C-alpha positions in Angstrom: -34.8 -25.1 1.4 -35.1 -24.5 -2.3 -33.8 -21.4 -3.4 -31.8 -20.3 -0.4 -28.1 -19.4 -0.3 -25.8 -19.4 2.6 -23.5 -16.6 2.7 -19.8 -17.0 2.6 -17.8 -15.8 5.5 -19.1 -15.8 9.2 -21.5 -13.7 11.2 -20.1 -11.0 13.8 -21.8 -11.8 17.3 -25.2 -10.0 17.8 -26.5 -8.5 14.4 -27.1 -9.5 11.2 -24.0 -8.2 9.7 -21.6 -10.5 7.7 -18.0 -10.3 8.0 -15.8 -11.6 5.2 -12.4 -13.1 5.9 -10.4 -10.6 3.9 -11.8 -7.4 6.3 -10.8 -9.3 9.6 -7.1 -9.6 8.4 -6.8 -6.4 7.2 -9.0 -3.6 9.0 -10.9 -0.7 7.4 -8.5 2.0 8.7 -5.5 0.5 7.3 -7.4 0.2 3.6 -8.6 3.7 4.1 -5.3 5.0 5.0 -3.8 3.1 2.2 -6.2 4.0 -0.4 -5.9 7.9 0.7 -2.1 7.6 0.5 -2.6 6.1 -3.2 -4.9 8.8 -4.2 -3.0 11.8 -2.8 0.6 10.2 -4.7 -1.3 10.4 -8.0 -2.9 13.5 -7.7 0.5 15.0 -6.7 2.0 13.6 -9.8 -0.4 15.4 -11.7 0.2 18.7 -10.0 4.0 18.3 -11.0 2.9 20.8 -13.9 1.7 23.3 -11.8 4.4 23.4 -9.3 7.4 21.4 -9.8 8.6 20.7 -6.0 5.2 18.7 -5.7 6.2 16.3 -8.1 9.1 15.5 -6.2 7.8 14.7 -3.0 6.9 11.1 -1.8 4.1 10.1 0.6 5.1 7.7 2.7 2.0 7.0 4.9 -1.4 8.5 6.1 -3.0 8.1 9.0 -6.8 9.0 8.9 -8.8 9.5 12.5 -11.7 6.7 12.9 -14.4 9.6 12.2 -12.7 10.8 8.7 -12.3 14.3 10.1 -8.8 14.6 9.9 -5.5 13.0 8.1 -2.2 13.3 8.5 -0.3 12.8 5.1 3.5 12.1 5.8 6.1 12.7 3.3 9.7 11.4 3.2 11.2 15.0 3.1 9.1 18.1 3.9 11.0 21.5 3.3 9.5 24.9 3.9 9.2 25.7 0.5 7.1 22.3 -0.1 4.7 22.8 2.4 3.6 26.1 1.3 2.8 24.8 -1.7 1.3 21.8 -0.3 -0.7 24.4 1.9 -2.0 26.2 -1.5 -3.0 22.5 -3.0 -4.6 20.9 0.3 -8.1 22.2 -1.4 -7.3 20.6 -4.7 -5.8 17.2 -2.9 -9.0 17.2 -0.6 -11.1 17.5 -3.7 -9.3 14.7 -5.4 -10.2 12.6 -2.5 -13.8 13.2 -2.4 -14.2 12.7 -6.3 -12.3 9.5 -6.3 -13.1 7.6 -2.9 -16.6 7.2 -1.9 -16.2 8.1 2.3 -18.9 9.4 4.4 -16.4 12.5 5.0 -13.8 14.0 3.4 -11.1 14.3 5.7 -8.9 17.6 6.2 -5.2 17.2 5.3 -2.5 18.1 7.5 0.7 17.7 6.1 4.4 16.3 8.3 7.7 14.6 7.5 7.8 11.1 8.5 9.9 10.6 11.7 10.8 7.1 10.5 12.5 8.4 7.6 14.6 10.7 9.9 15.3 7.7 12.1 16.6 5.5 9.2 18.9 8.3 7.9 20.1 8.4 11.7 20.8 4.8 11.9 22.4 5.1 8.5 24.9 7.8 9.5 25.9 5.6 12.2 26.5 2.6 10.4 28.6 4.8 7.9 30.7 6.3 10.9 31.9 2.5 12.3 35.3 1.9 11.3 35.7 -0.7 8.4 37.0 -3.9 8.6 40.2 -3.1 7.2 41.1 -0.4 9.6 40.8 -2.7 12.5 43.8 -4.5 13.6 43.8 -8.1 12.5 43.8 -9.8 15.8 40.3 -8.0 16.9 37.0 -9.6 15.8 34.4 -7.5 14.2 32.7 -6.1 17.4 36.1 -5.6 19.5 35.0 -8.6 21.6 37.6 -10.6 23.4 37.6 -14.3 22.0 36.2 -17.0 24.6 38.7 -18.9 26.9 39.8 -21.9 25.5 38.9 -25.3 27.2 41.9 -26.9 28.4 
């Protein structure tokens, strides 16, 4: 066996494909989504000179279809003005993806506000409206629960 080398990693069932350890723990779709998010965030920062509103947007997530035809780009907040600016910048953003990322296809981008951010704001508002500890009577606990009966 002089000159033969063993590949690290292990074989996936049936074919001659070798699967490395990192790829199994971090699926390809998640890696593609993260790379697209980074490229789009960088490009939006560069486009701030053209439209100041685009530089203020924060890309929170990208969800790309498995066939790479469409990608939903989510932002922390997305007003009508920013949505219109993104519609104009869509072609430039897709061109940036095409230049910087090697993919079979360049996904068509769609834009939306991230629902997780809105849900987080709701929770924060609820927490703000809870009465402060200083506003509760001294004999009440933090959750207005009656004390357990004393064993006697």
